[in-house]
C-alpha positions as CSV (number, residue, x, y, z in Angstrom):
1,M,-184.7,-80.9,-45.6
2,S,-182.5,-82.9,-43.3
3,E,-179.5,-81.4,-41.5
4,S,-176.7,-82.5,-43.2
5,S,-178.0,-79.8,-46.4
6,K,-178.7,-77.1,-43.9
7,L,-175.0,-77.0,-43.0
8,T,-173.8,-77.4,-47.1
9,V,-175.9,-73.5,-47.0
10,A,-174.3,-72.7,-44.1
11,G,-170.7,-74.0,-45.7
12,K,-171.4,-71.9,-49.0
13,I,-172.1,-68.8,-47.5
14,T,-169.0,-68.8,-45.3
15,I,-166.8,-70.1,-47.9
16,L,-168.3,-67.3,-50.0
17,L,-167.9,-64.4,-47.1
18,F,-164.2,-65.3,-46.6
19,I,-163.3,-64.9,-50.7
20,V,-165.0,-61.6,-50.5
21,G,-162.9,-60.6,-47.7
22,C,-159.6,-62.4,-49.3
23,L,-160.6,-60.0,-52.9
24,A,-161.0,-56.6,-49.9
25,G,-158.4,-56.8,-48.3
26,A,-155.9,-57.9,-51.6
27,Y,-157.3,-54.8,-52.5
28,Y,-156.8,-52.8,-50.0
29,L,-152.9,-53.9,-49.9
30,F,-152.5,-52.9,-53.7
31,T,-154.4,-49.5,-53.1
32,Q,-151.4,-49.0,-50.2
33,R,-148.8,-50.1,-52.1
34,N,-148.9,-48.1,-55.5
35,T,-149.8,-44.5,-52.8
36,D,-146.4,-45.8,-50.7
37,I,-144.6,-45.2,-54.3
38,A,-146.8,-42.2,-55.3
39,A,-145.4,-40.2,-52.0
40,P,-142.6,-40.5,-49.5
41,S,-143.1,-41.6,-45.8
42,G,-144.6,-39.0,-43.6
43,V,-145.7,-36.8,-46.8
44,A,-149.5,-36.6,-47.9
45,S,-151.1,-37.6,-51.4
46,P,-151.5,-34.9,-53.0
47,P,-155.4,-33.3,-53.4
48,I,-157.5,-33.8,-56.7
49,P,-157.4,-30.9,-58.8
50,V,-160.3,-28.4,-58.3
51,P,-161.1,-26.0,-61.8
52,K,-160.8,-22.6,-60.7
53,A,-164.0,-20.9,-61.2
54,E,-163.3,-17.9,-64.1
55,K,-162.4,-14.6,-62.3
56,K,-165.5,-12.2,-62.5
57,A,-164.7,-9.2,-64.8
58,V,-164.3,-5.8,-63.6
59,Q,-166.1,-3.2,-64.6
60,I,-165.4,0.3,-65.5
61,G,-167.5,3.6,-66.5
62,I,-166.2,6.4,-68.7
63,A,-168.2,9.7,-69.0
64,Y,-166.6,10.9,-71.8
65,G,-166.9,14.1,-74.8
66,T,-168.5,12.7,-77.7
67,E,-165.7,14.7,-80.2
68,K,-163.3,11.6,-79.6
69,E,-166.3,9.1,-80.0
70,R,-165.1,7.3,-82.5
71,W,-161.3,6.6,-82.3
72,L,-162.5,5.5,-78.0
73,Q,-165.3,3.1,-79.5
74,W,-162.4,1.8,-81.5
75,A,-160.0,1.6,-78.3
76,V,-162.8,-0.3,-76.5
77,E,-162.9,-3.1,-78.9
78,E,-159.1,-3.7,-79.5
79,F,-158.9,-3.2,-75.1
80,A,-161.2,-6.4,-75.1
81,K,-159.0,-8.4,-77.2
82,A,-155.6,-7.6,-75.9
83,P,-154.4,-9.4,-73.0
84,Q,-154.8,-6.9,-70.2
85,G,-158.6,-6.5,-71.5
86,K,-159.3,-10.0,-70.7
87,N,-160.8,-9.6,-67.6
88,I,-162.2,-5.9,-68.4
89,K,-165.3,-4.4,-69.1
90,V,-165.8,-0.5,-70.2
91,K,-168.9,1.0,-70.6
92,L,-168.9,4.4,-73.3
93,I,-170.6,7.0,-71.2
94,P,-171.0,10.0,-74.0
95,M,-171.9,13.0,-72.0
96,G,-170.8,16.2,-72.9
97,S,-168.0,17.4,-70.1
98,L,-170.0,19.8,-67.9
99,E,-172.7,17.1,-67.7
100,G,-170.4,14.8,-67.1
101,A,-168.9,16.3,-64.0
102,R,-172.4,16.9,-63.1
103,A,-173.0,13.5,-62.5
104,V,-170.1,12.9,-60.8
105,L,-170.8,15.4,-58.4
106,S,-174.1,14.1,-58.1
107,G,-173.7,11.0,-57.6
108,D,-173.6,8.7,-60.6
109,E,-172.5,5.9,-59.9
110,R,-171.9,4.8,-63.8
111,I,-169.1,6.8,-63.7
112,H,-165.4,5.2,-62.5
113,V,-163.5,7.6,-64.9
114,W,-164.8,11.4,-66.3
115,S,-162.3,12.5,-69.5
116,P,-163.9,15.5,-70.5
117,A,-162.7,17.8,-74.1
118,S,-160.2,20.3,-71.7
119,A,-159.2,20.5,-68.4
120,M,-161.3,24.0,-68.5
121,Y,-163.1,23.2,-65.9
122,K,-161.5,20.8,-63.6
123,D,-161.0,23.5,-60.8
124,A,-164.7,24.1,-61.1
125,F,-165.3,20.8,-59.9
126,V,-162.9,19.2,-57.7
127,Q,-164.0,22.8,-55.5
128,D,-167.8,21.8,-56.0
129,W,-166.4,17.8,-54.8
130,Q,-164.5,19.4,-52.1
131,V,-167.2,21.4,-51.0
132,K,-169.7,18.2,-50.5
133,H,-166.8,15.4,-49.8
134,G,-163.8,17.5,-48.6
135,S,-161.6,15.3,-50.6
136,D,-159.7,15.2,-54.0
137,P,-162.0,13.3,-56.4
138,I,-159.1,13.0,-58.5
139,V,-156.6,9.9,-58.6
140,R,-154.3,10.3,-61.3
141,G,-155.0,12.3,-64.7
142,E,-153.8,12.6,-67.9
143,N,-154.0,14.4,-71.3
144,L,-154.5,11.3,-74.0
145,A,-154.7,14.2,-76.7
146,L,-154.7,17.2,-77.9
147,T,-157.1,19.5,-79.9
148,P,-157.8,23.0,-80.7
149,M,-160.7,24.9,-81.5
150,V,-161.6,25.8,-85.1
151,F,-164.0,27.6,-87.2
152,V,-165.5,25.8,-90.0
153,I,-167.4,27.3,-92.8
154,W,-168.4,26.2,-96.1
155,E,-165.8,27.9,-98.7
156,E,-168.0,29.7,-101.2
157,R,-169.2,31.1,-98.3
158,Y,-166.1,32.1,-96.9
159,Q,-164.7,33.5,-100.4
160,A,-167.9,35.5,-100.0
161,F,-167.6,36.6,-96.3
162,L,-164.3,37.9,-97.1
163,G,-165.5,40.1,-99.8
164,K,-167.0,42.5,-97.1
165,F,-164.8,41.7,-93.7
166,K,-161.6,40.6,-95.1
167,E,-161.4,37.8,-92.5
168,L,-162.6,35.8,-90.3
169,S,-162.6,36.4,-86.8
170,F,-165.1,36.2,-83.9
171,K,-165.2,40.5,-84.4
172,T,-166.3,39.8,-88.1
173,V,-168.6,37.0,-87.2
174,G,-170.3,39.2,-85.2
175,E,-171.6,41.8,-87.5
176,A,-172.6,39.1,-90.1
177,L,-175.1,37.8,-87.7
178,K,-176.2,42.0,-86.9
179,E,-176.9,42.4,-90.4
180,K,-180.4,42.2,-91.2
181,G,-180.3,41.4,-94.7
182,G,-178.2,38.6,-94.3
183,W,-176.2,37.4,-96.9
184,D,-178.2,40.3,-99.3
185,A,-176.2,42.9,-97.4
186,I,-173.3,40.5,-97.2
187,A,-172.5,39.3,-100.5
188,D,-175.9,40.4,-102.7
189,K,-176.7,36.6,-101.8
190,P,-180.5,37.0,-100.5
191,E,-180.8,32.9,-101.7
192,W,-178.7,32.7,-98.5
193,G,-180.7,34.0,-96.1
194,F,-179.6,34.9,-92.8
195,F,-175.8,34.4,-91.6
196,K,-175.9,31.1,-89.2
197,F,-173.3,30.7,-87.0
198,G,-173.7,28.0,-84.6
199,H,-171.5,26.3,-81.4
200,T,-173.0,24.2,-78.8
201,D,-174.2,24.4,-75.3
202,P,-172.0,26.6,-73.2
203,N,-173.5,24.8,-70.3
204,R,-173.2,21.8,-70.9
205,S,-170.6,21.4,-73.7
206,N,-166.9,21.9,-73.3
207,S,-166.9,23.5,-76.9
208,G,-169.5,25.9,-76.1
209,L,-167.6,27.0,-72.8
210,M,-164.3,27.1,-74.6
211,T,-165.9,29.3,-77.3
212,L,-166.9,32.0,-74.9
213,V,-163.7,32.1,-73.3
214,L,-161.8,32.4,-76.6
215,M,-164.5,35.7,-77.4
216,A,-163.6,37.2,-73.8
217,Y,-159.9,36.4,-74.5
218,D,-160.3,38.1,-78.1
219,Y,-162.4,41.0,-77.5
220,H,-160.0,42.3,-74.5
221,G,-156.8,41.5,-77.2
222,L,-155.3,39.3,-74.4
223,C,-154.1,36.2,-73.9
224,R,-153.7,35.4,-70.4
225,D,-154.5,37.0,-66.5
226,L,-158.2,37.0,-67.9
227,T,-160.3,38.4,-64.3
228,L,-163.6,39.4,-63.8
229,K,-163.1,42.9,-64.4
230,E,-163.4,42.1,-67.9
231,I,-166.6,39.2,-67.5
232,L,-168.1,42.1,-65.8
233,S,-167.4,44.9,-68.0
234,V,-170.3,46.4,-69.4
235,P,-169.5,47.0,-73.1
236,F,-168.5,43.7,-73.2
237,Q,-171.5,42.0,-71.7
238,D,-173.7,44.4,-74.3
239,W,-171.3,42.8,-77.2
240,L,-171.6,39.5,-75.8
241,Q,-175.0,39.3,-75.4
242,G,-176.4,40.5,-79.0
243,F,-173.4,38.1,-80.3
244,E,-175.1,35.5,-78.9
245,R,-178.5,36.2,-79.7
246,A,-178.0,35.3,-83.2
247,V,-176.2,32.4,-82.5
248,G,-178.3,28.8,-83.6
249,G,-177.3,25.4,-82.6
250,L,-176.9,25.1,-78.8
251,V,-176.7,21.6,-78.9
252,H,-174.9,19.5,-76.1
253,S,-172.7,17.7,-78.7
254,T,-169.8,18.9,-81.2
255,G,-169.8,15.7,-82.9
256,T,-173.8,15.8,-83.3
257,M,-173.6,19.5,-84.8
258,M,-170.4,19.0,-86.9
259,K,-172.8,16.2,-88.6
260,D,-175.9,18.4,-88.8
261,M,-174.0,20.7,-90.8
262,V,-172.6,18.0,-93.7
263,L,-176.0,16.1,-93.4
264,K,-178.7,18.6,-93.8
265,G,-176.1,21.6,-95.6
266,P,-175.6,25.0,-95.4
267,S,-179.2,25.7,-94.9
268,T,-178.6,24.6,-91.5
269,Y,-174.9,26.3,-90.4
270,D,-172.5,28.3,-92.5
271,A,-169.8,28.4,-89.9
272,L,-169.4,26.7,-86.9
273,M,-166.6,26.8,-84.1
274,V,-165.8,23.7,-83.4
275,Y,-162.7,21.4,-82.4
276,E,-160.5,20.0,-85.0
277,N,-160.3,16.9,-85.0
278,V,-163.9,17.2,-85.5
279,A,-163.5,19.2,-88.5
280,I,-161.0,16.7,-89.6
281,D,-163.6,14.2,-89.3
282,Y,-166.3,15.3,-91.3
283,L,-163.8,17.3,-93.9
284,K,-164.4,14.1,-96.9
285,N,-168.0,13.3,-95.4
286,A,-168.9,17.0,-96.5
287,E,-167.0,17.2,-100.0
288,G,-169.8,14.5,-101.2
289,R,-172.4,16.1,-100.7
290,W,-172.5,20.2,-99.9
291,G,-169.2,20.9,-101.4
292,T,-165.5,21.9,-99.9
293,L,-165.7,23.1,-95.9
294,R,-162.4,25.6,-94.7
295,V,-161.3,26.0,-91.1
296,V,-159.5,28.6,-89.9
297,Y,-158.0,29.0,-86.7
298,P,-159.1,31.9,-84.9
299,H,-156.4,34.9,-83.5
300,R,-156.9,33.4,-80.4
301,N,-156.7,29.9,-79.8
302,A,-156.2,27.4,-76.7
303,W,-155.5,23.2,-76.1
304,N,-158.4,21.2,-75.2
305,D,-156.4,18.4,-74.0
306,N,-159.3,15.5,-73.5
307,P,-158.0,14.7,-70.1
308,Y,-158.9,10.4,-68.7
309,Y,-159.0,11.5,-64.7
310,I,-159.5,8.4,-62.7
311,L,-162.0,9.0,-60.2
312,N,-161.8,8.7,-56.2
313,V,-165.5,8.5,-55.2
314,P,-167.1,6.5,-53.0
315,W,-168.5,3.8,-55.6
316,S,-165.2,3.4,-57.2
317,S,-163.5,0.5,-55.8
318,G,-159.9,-0.9,-56.0
319,K,-160.7,-2.9,-58.7
320,Q,-162.0,-0.4,-60.6
321,R,-159.4,2.1,-59.9
322,E,-156.8,-0.2,-61.4
323,A,-158.9,-1.3,-64.1
324,A,-158.9,2.6,-65.4
325,N,-155.1,2.6,-64.7
326,T,-154.5,-0.5,-67.4
327,F,-156.9,1.1,-69.6
328,L,-156.0,4.4,-69.6
329,E,-152.0,3.2,-70.1
330,F,-153.2,1.0,-73.1
331,L,-154.9,4.1,-74.7
332,L,-151.4,6.4,-74.5
333,S,-149.5,3.5,-75.8
334,E,-148.3,4.0,-79.2
335,P,-150.2,2.2,-81.4
336,I,-153.5,3.7,-80.2
337,Q,-152.4,7.1,-80.4
338,K,-151.6,6.3,-83.5
339,R,-154.9,5.8,-84.5
340,S,-156.3,9.6,-82.7
341,L,-154.9,10.4,-85.8
342,V,-157.0,9.1,-87.9
343,H,-160.2,11.1,-86.1
344,G,-158.0,14.1,-87.0
345,F,-156.3,13.8,-82.7
346,R,-152.4,15.5,-82.0
347,P,-151.5,13.0,-80.0
348,G,-151.1,12.8,-75.9
349,N,-147.9,10.6,-76.2
350,P,-145.0,12.8,-77.1
351,A,-143.4,9.5,-79.0
352,V,-146.4,9.6,-81.7
353,A,-145.2,12.2,-85.1
354,I,-148.3,13.6,-86.9
355,K,-145.9,15.2,-89.6
356,F,-145.5,12.0,-92.7
357,A,-146.5,12.6,-95.6
358,S,-150.1,10.1,-95.0
359,S,-150.7,12.9,-92.1
360,P,-154.1,14.4,-92.5
361,F,-152.6,17.5,-91.4
362,V,-150.4,17.0,-94.0
363,V,-153.0,15.8,-96.2
364,Y,-155.5,17.9,-95.8
365,Q,-153.3,21.3,-96.3
366,Q,-155.5,22.0,-98.9
367,Y,-158.5,23.2,-96.5
368,G,-156.3,25.0,-94.2
369,L,-155.2,22.7,-91.6
370,K,-152.1,23.8,-89.8
371,I,-149.8,22.0,-87.6
372,D,-148.6,25.5,-86.4
373,I,-151.6,27.6,-84.4
374,P,-151.4,31.1,-83.4
375,S,-151.5,32.6,-80.0
376,V,-152.5,30.0,-77.4
377,C,-154.3,31.3,-74.4
378,D,-154.6,30.3,-71.1
379,T,-156.8,28.4,-69.0
380,P,-159.1,31.2,-66.7
381,K,-159.5,30.7,-63.2
382,A,-162.3,28.9,-61.8
383,E,-164.1,32.0,-60.1
384,V,-163.7,33.5,-63.7
385,I,-165.1,30.3,-65.9
386,N,-168.0,30.3,-63.6
387,N,-169.4,34.8,-63.7
388,L,-168.6,34.3,-67.1
389,L,-171.4,30.8,-67.9
390,A,-173.8,32.6,-65.2
391,S,-173.8,35.8,-67.2
392,W,-174.2,33.2,-70.0
393,L,-176.8,31.9,-68.7
394,R,-178.7,35.4,-67.6
395,N,-178.7,36.2,-70.6
396,Q,-180.6,33.2,-71.9
397,R,-183.3,33.8,-69.8
398,V,-184.0,37.4,-71.4
399,R,-183.4,36.7,-75.3
């Protein structure tokens, strides 16, 4: 190759590099000019926005009595649709009221809220927790809905029962349970078998324990100041043992027991002691299967206030307690409280009325439902409840 050809190639390369340099300089001037227009002198350009990470949902577990299962399941579904429930996941854990308390005491880390059927076992629970941990396990407690206790009995058998005993009470139920001839001796109905009465297990379920408390109050003719003296009296213990020896059921769930009565009919139970709301929930179901049910209020009654206790336990974080509080406020809102009426509860929010044309307390009056109930008894002290339960357990072991 000639010398002149080599110079020509070198020149071409030089020209090409010159052009690339000019283009790079022009690009720099152009971008710098746009930056100067977008941001005042001395002010940095805004950073490129980075998409925010999705906020992680906070999960809370609620140990609850199954008497309010239908209502709570609906409320959880509605909460998930609401703005305040966007980043909160509620897990319902069905447990008997006493079961829930014992699960918390044993360190069940699934539970951040304890919602028993009533506050009756609260003092005993708090005392047991303080012995182990020295602190108050409850941050906040509010009543969600109220319901008293009721007898539920098949209407046909109720009328036959009245023919002999004149009224349905703990005393007359005890007498019927002792009848060796069963319904043959009671109403000349041998085909009905023995008189069958049930309540839930007092060692696991609030309604069973509440039944024992009301039996003690009724036996001694009291509505308050039930003491150890009354609980430990020999006549009462003898009567209680005779009564309980013939009782059926003893499952941990009031709702399950009521469902069995409606599903299987009078061959399973003639009568039960249950929450008023549970009875209301099943009145129409029973009528289409085995006939009409009758609701009867005991002479001495008590409120089951369905408290919602936000727990202050080692495994519950501040965010979980805050989420539990958010769900509580949702449950206490008027629309959710009105829905509790559909399931037979008396709303815990006093702004929600229960006397109106379509209220179950008006619609179902024919079944014996009443808005005003007889005498309401006080909750006994923890030591009285614990000893009453202990005496029942002792009698169970000798059955």
